[in-house]
N, C-alpha and C positions, 0 to 999 in steps of 0.2 A: 354588193355587201350591205346597202341599206336594205335591200327586199330581204336578203335572209336574217338580218337582224329582227326586221318586224316579224317574220314568220316565227323565229324562236320567242319572240316576246307574245306573240299570240299562243304558242305551245306553252309557255310559264302561265298563262291567263288561264288557260284550259286546267292545268294542273291545279291552280289555285280553285278554280271554280269547283273540281271534282272532289275537294277535301270539305266542302261546305254540306251543311245536312240537307236531305231532300226536302223538297223538290229542287232545291236552287241547284244542286249537283247535276242536275240534269243538261243545264245549258252547256256544261263541259264537251258534250259529246258534238254539239255545233260547232263549238271554238276549235276541238282537236281537228274536225273534218275540214274547217276552213283552213287551217294551218297547213294541212296535208295537201289540199287542191292548190293553194298559193304556191307550195313548194314544187308542185309538179308542173304549174304554168311557167315557172321562173326556169325550172330545168329545160322545159321545151323551148323556151326564148333562149337559153344559155347554148343549147345544143344546135340552136337554128332550126328546129324542126317543126313542121306544120301537123298538128293534129287535127282529127276530126270532130268537129262539135256535136255532131248528131250521133256518134256512136256512145254505147254506155260507158260510164265513167272508168270502169277498170281496164276496160280495151282501150279507150282513147288514150291512156297514157303507158299502161304496162306493156301493152302490144305496140300502141303506135310508136312507143320509143325506143322498142326493142331492136338489136343491132340486125335482127332478121327482116326488119320492115323500114329501117332508117339506117344507113351505114355508117354515120356518126353517132348512133344510138347507145344506150347503156341499158344492162340488164338490171332493173331494178328489183330490190328485195323487199318482201313483206307483202306480197300481194293478197293473201289470203286474209292477213289480218286487217289490211285496209278494206277488203271486199266485206269483211264483216262490220268494220266501223261504217262503211257506206250503207249497208242495209239497216244497221242501227240508227243513223242519222236520217236516214229516208222514212223510216217507220215512225220516229218521232215527230218529223217536221211535217209530214203530209197525212199520217193517219192517227197522231196524238198516242202513239205507242210509248208509253212512258219507259224509259231504260231503268233497270234494278241496279243495285250496288254490284252485283256481279258483272253486269254489263259494262259499267263504267270502270270497273278495274281493268276489265279487258281492253276497253278502248285506251286506257292509259297505256297499258304495256304495248300494245299494238302500234301506237303513235310513236312512242319512244323507240322502239325497234326499229322502225322504219326511217326515223330521221338518224339514228345511230348508225345505220346500215349505208343508207343511200346518200347522206352529205359528202362523206370523203369520196364515193363513187363518182360523183358529180362534179363536185366543187373542190375535191382535193384538200379538204379539212374538216376536222372533227366537229361534231354539231355543237359541244360544248365551247368551241374555240370562236364561234361567231359572236362579234363582239356587239353587246347592246348598246354601247355608248353612240352607235351610228344614228339610232332613233332619238337620241337627246336633242331636244331643239333650242335649248339655251347654249349659246355658241361658247362662251366663257367655261361653262360646266364641261361640255364636250371636250375641249381643249386641255382642260384639267385632267379629264379622265384617261385621255390619250398620253398625256405627258407622264401621269402616274404609272401607266402599263409600261410606257418605255422606261421609265426609272427602274421599275420593278426586275424588268427582263436584264437590265445591265446590273443588277445586284444591288442597286440603291434603294433598299426596302425602307429605310427611314424616311428618305425624301419623297419616296413615293406615297407613304402613309400620310406624310405632312401634307403632300399635296391633295390628296383626298379630303383632308380636313380643310384646307382652303377652298376646294371645290365646294363643299357642303356651306360653308360660312358664306362664300359669295353668292351661291343659290338662293339662301334665306334672306340675305340682305337685298338681292333683286326682287324678291317676293314681297318685301315689307316697303322697300325704298326705290322700287322700280320706276323708269322713266314714263310708264304709262299709268302709274298711279297718281291720282288727284291728290295736291299738296304733299307728294313724295311720302306719304304715309298711308298704308291701306289698312283695311279693317283687322287684317290678321296681325297687326304690329302690337296691338294692346299697348301703345305708348311708346315713346321713343326707346330706342335699344340704349342701356345703360354703356358707357364709355368703357373700353377695353382696360385703361389704365385708370384704376380706383384707389381712393386713399386707404392706408393700412389703418387698423384703429389707433395705433399709436401717433400716427399722423393726425389723426382728428383730436386726439386728446391735446396735441400741441397747438393746434390751431384754437382750441377753445380756450387754451390757457392764455393766448396771447392779449396784450392789453388792446383796448378800445379804443386807445388815443395814445399818440406819441409821448404825451407829456406824463404818461402814466406808467407807474412800474407795473408789470404783470400780476397782478393778484389772481389767482386760480379761480375760475367760475366754480362756484357750488355745484357739486355733483358732476363736474366735468367728465370723469372717468366713467361714471355710469352713462351719462348721455352718449358718449363716444361708443361705449359697448352697445347699447341700444340701437343707435343709428345704423352701425356696421351690420349687426343681425338683422334689422328691417330691410336694409339694401339687399343683403345676400339672400334674403327669403325672397324679396320682390323680384330679383334676377331668375331665381328659379322657378317661380310662380310664372313669371312672363314668358319664359322659355318653354314650359311645359303647356302654357295655354296656346302658344303659338303652334306647337306640335300637334297638340289635340286636335285644334280647329281644323287643320289641314290634313289630318287623317295618317299623319306618319306614325308607325308603331313606336311607342314610346320605349319598350324593351331593347328593342333594336337599336334603336338611337342610344340608349345607355351602353349597349356594347359597342357601339361605333365610338362614342367618345372615350371609352375605356381603352381602347385599342390604336387610337391615333393620338399623335403628339400634341401637346400644347402648342397654339400658335401665337407669336409675338411679333411686334413691329417696334423698331428702335430708331429713334431720331427720325430724321426724314426719309430713310431707306424704304423703298415700297417692297423690298424683299423680305418675305417671312423669314422668321427663325424659329426651329421646332426644339423643343425641350422635352425631355423624356426621363423617366426614372431610371436608375441603374439596373441593368439586366434586361433591357428592353430588347425584346427580340420576336415580332409577330411571324407566324408561318405562313405558307401560301394560303392556306385555308381561310386565315383571318384578313389577309389582303384581299382577296376574292369576295369576302363577305362585305368589307367595308366598301370596296368599288361597287359592288351591285347594290348596296345600300343607297348610296349616292343617285345611281342610276333610277332606282325606284323611286326615291323622292322627287327627282327631277320630272318623271313621267306623272306622277301624281300632281305636281304643281301645274304641268302643261293641262292636265285633265280639268283642275280646277279654274284656271284661267279661262279655258275654252268655253267653259260653261257659264262664266261670269257674265252679267246683262249689264250693259253700260247706262249710264243715267239718260233720261230721256232727251236732256239739254245739250249732250254730247254731241 
């Protein structure tokens, strides 16, 4: 399943590349071909077939895995589309034949058709059902993603959405206060995270009105109400800016993040209990598409953070 998840991830990467302006979109052809080739290799291993490396690409797999040549083989679909993709890739890679927009559109359609037709034939599941959580390297996040999927399949969508909110929160905490971060605070932190439980404006006013010595009666500090209002406003703005800066430097799509936060419940912890509690507004009822979006958002962020951490260069004194 992990190999299939990586193949689907490659396919999604190719789709994203295909939407870029030229010439950046050209690389989608190479990514689509890599995804298809890896699928064919995994298929051969799954079936226990041995293909001839010296045969041309199409013959090696579409004929080599055919039941007429291999008893336990499979009749793969989309041969002509993949032949067109293979020719396009070879022309681009070996002779600098740049693909145009029509060719890229054809490559997208041919690749999508290939995976949609052949994944059920070979592996017995729909291509869209391949779980990308398998390629998430952060253990806690991967566990939360699987728990959320299980809860959703059992009809507990509120708990499933709440689990995704916890997964995202844990993921960001790990990035900012991870075990491998010097002094437990990374450059992506923009300061310590403000506490979850914060004082309300009326509580700040009450503190400002308290006497500064036990023998004195509480004489209200001049401007206490205004100071309390300004403090809480500055704190709230700081929290929003801090969160926004963290997301921006990590390359997280802020508009998708906004949708994610609107769709998922608020997470709270009470007393010494480690179990989160979820709170939502009346009428909260996310649909399947919204759950799928939120789960994919967490996966995308997890993969993005993995990419960032893999490129990080440790200080020379480590």
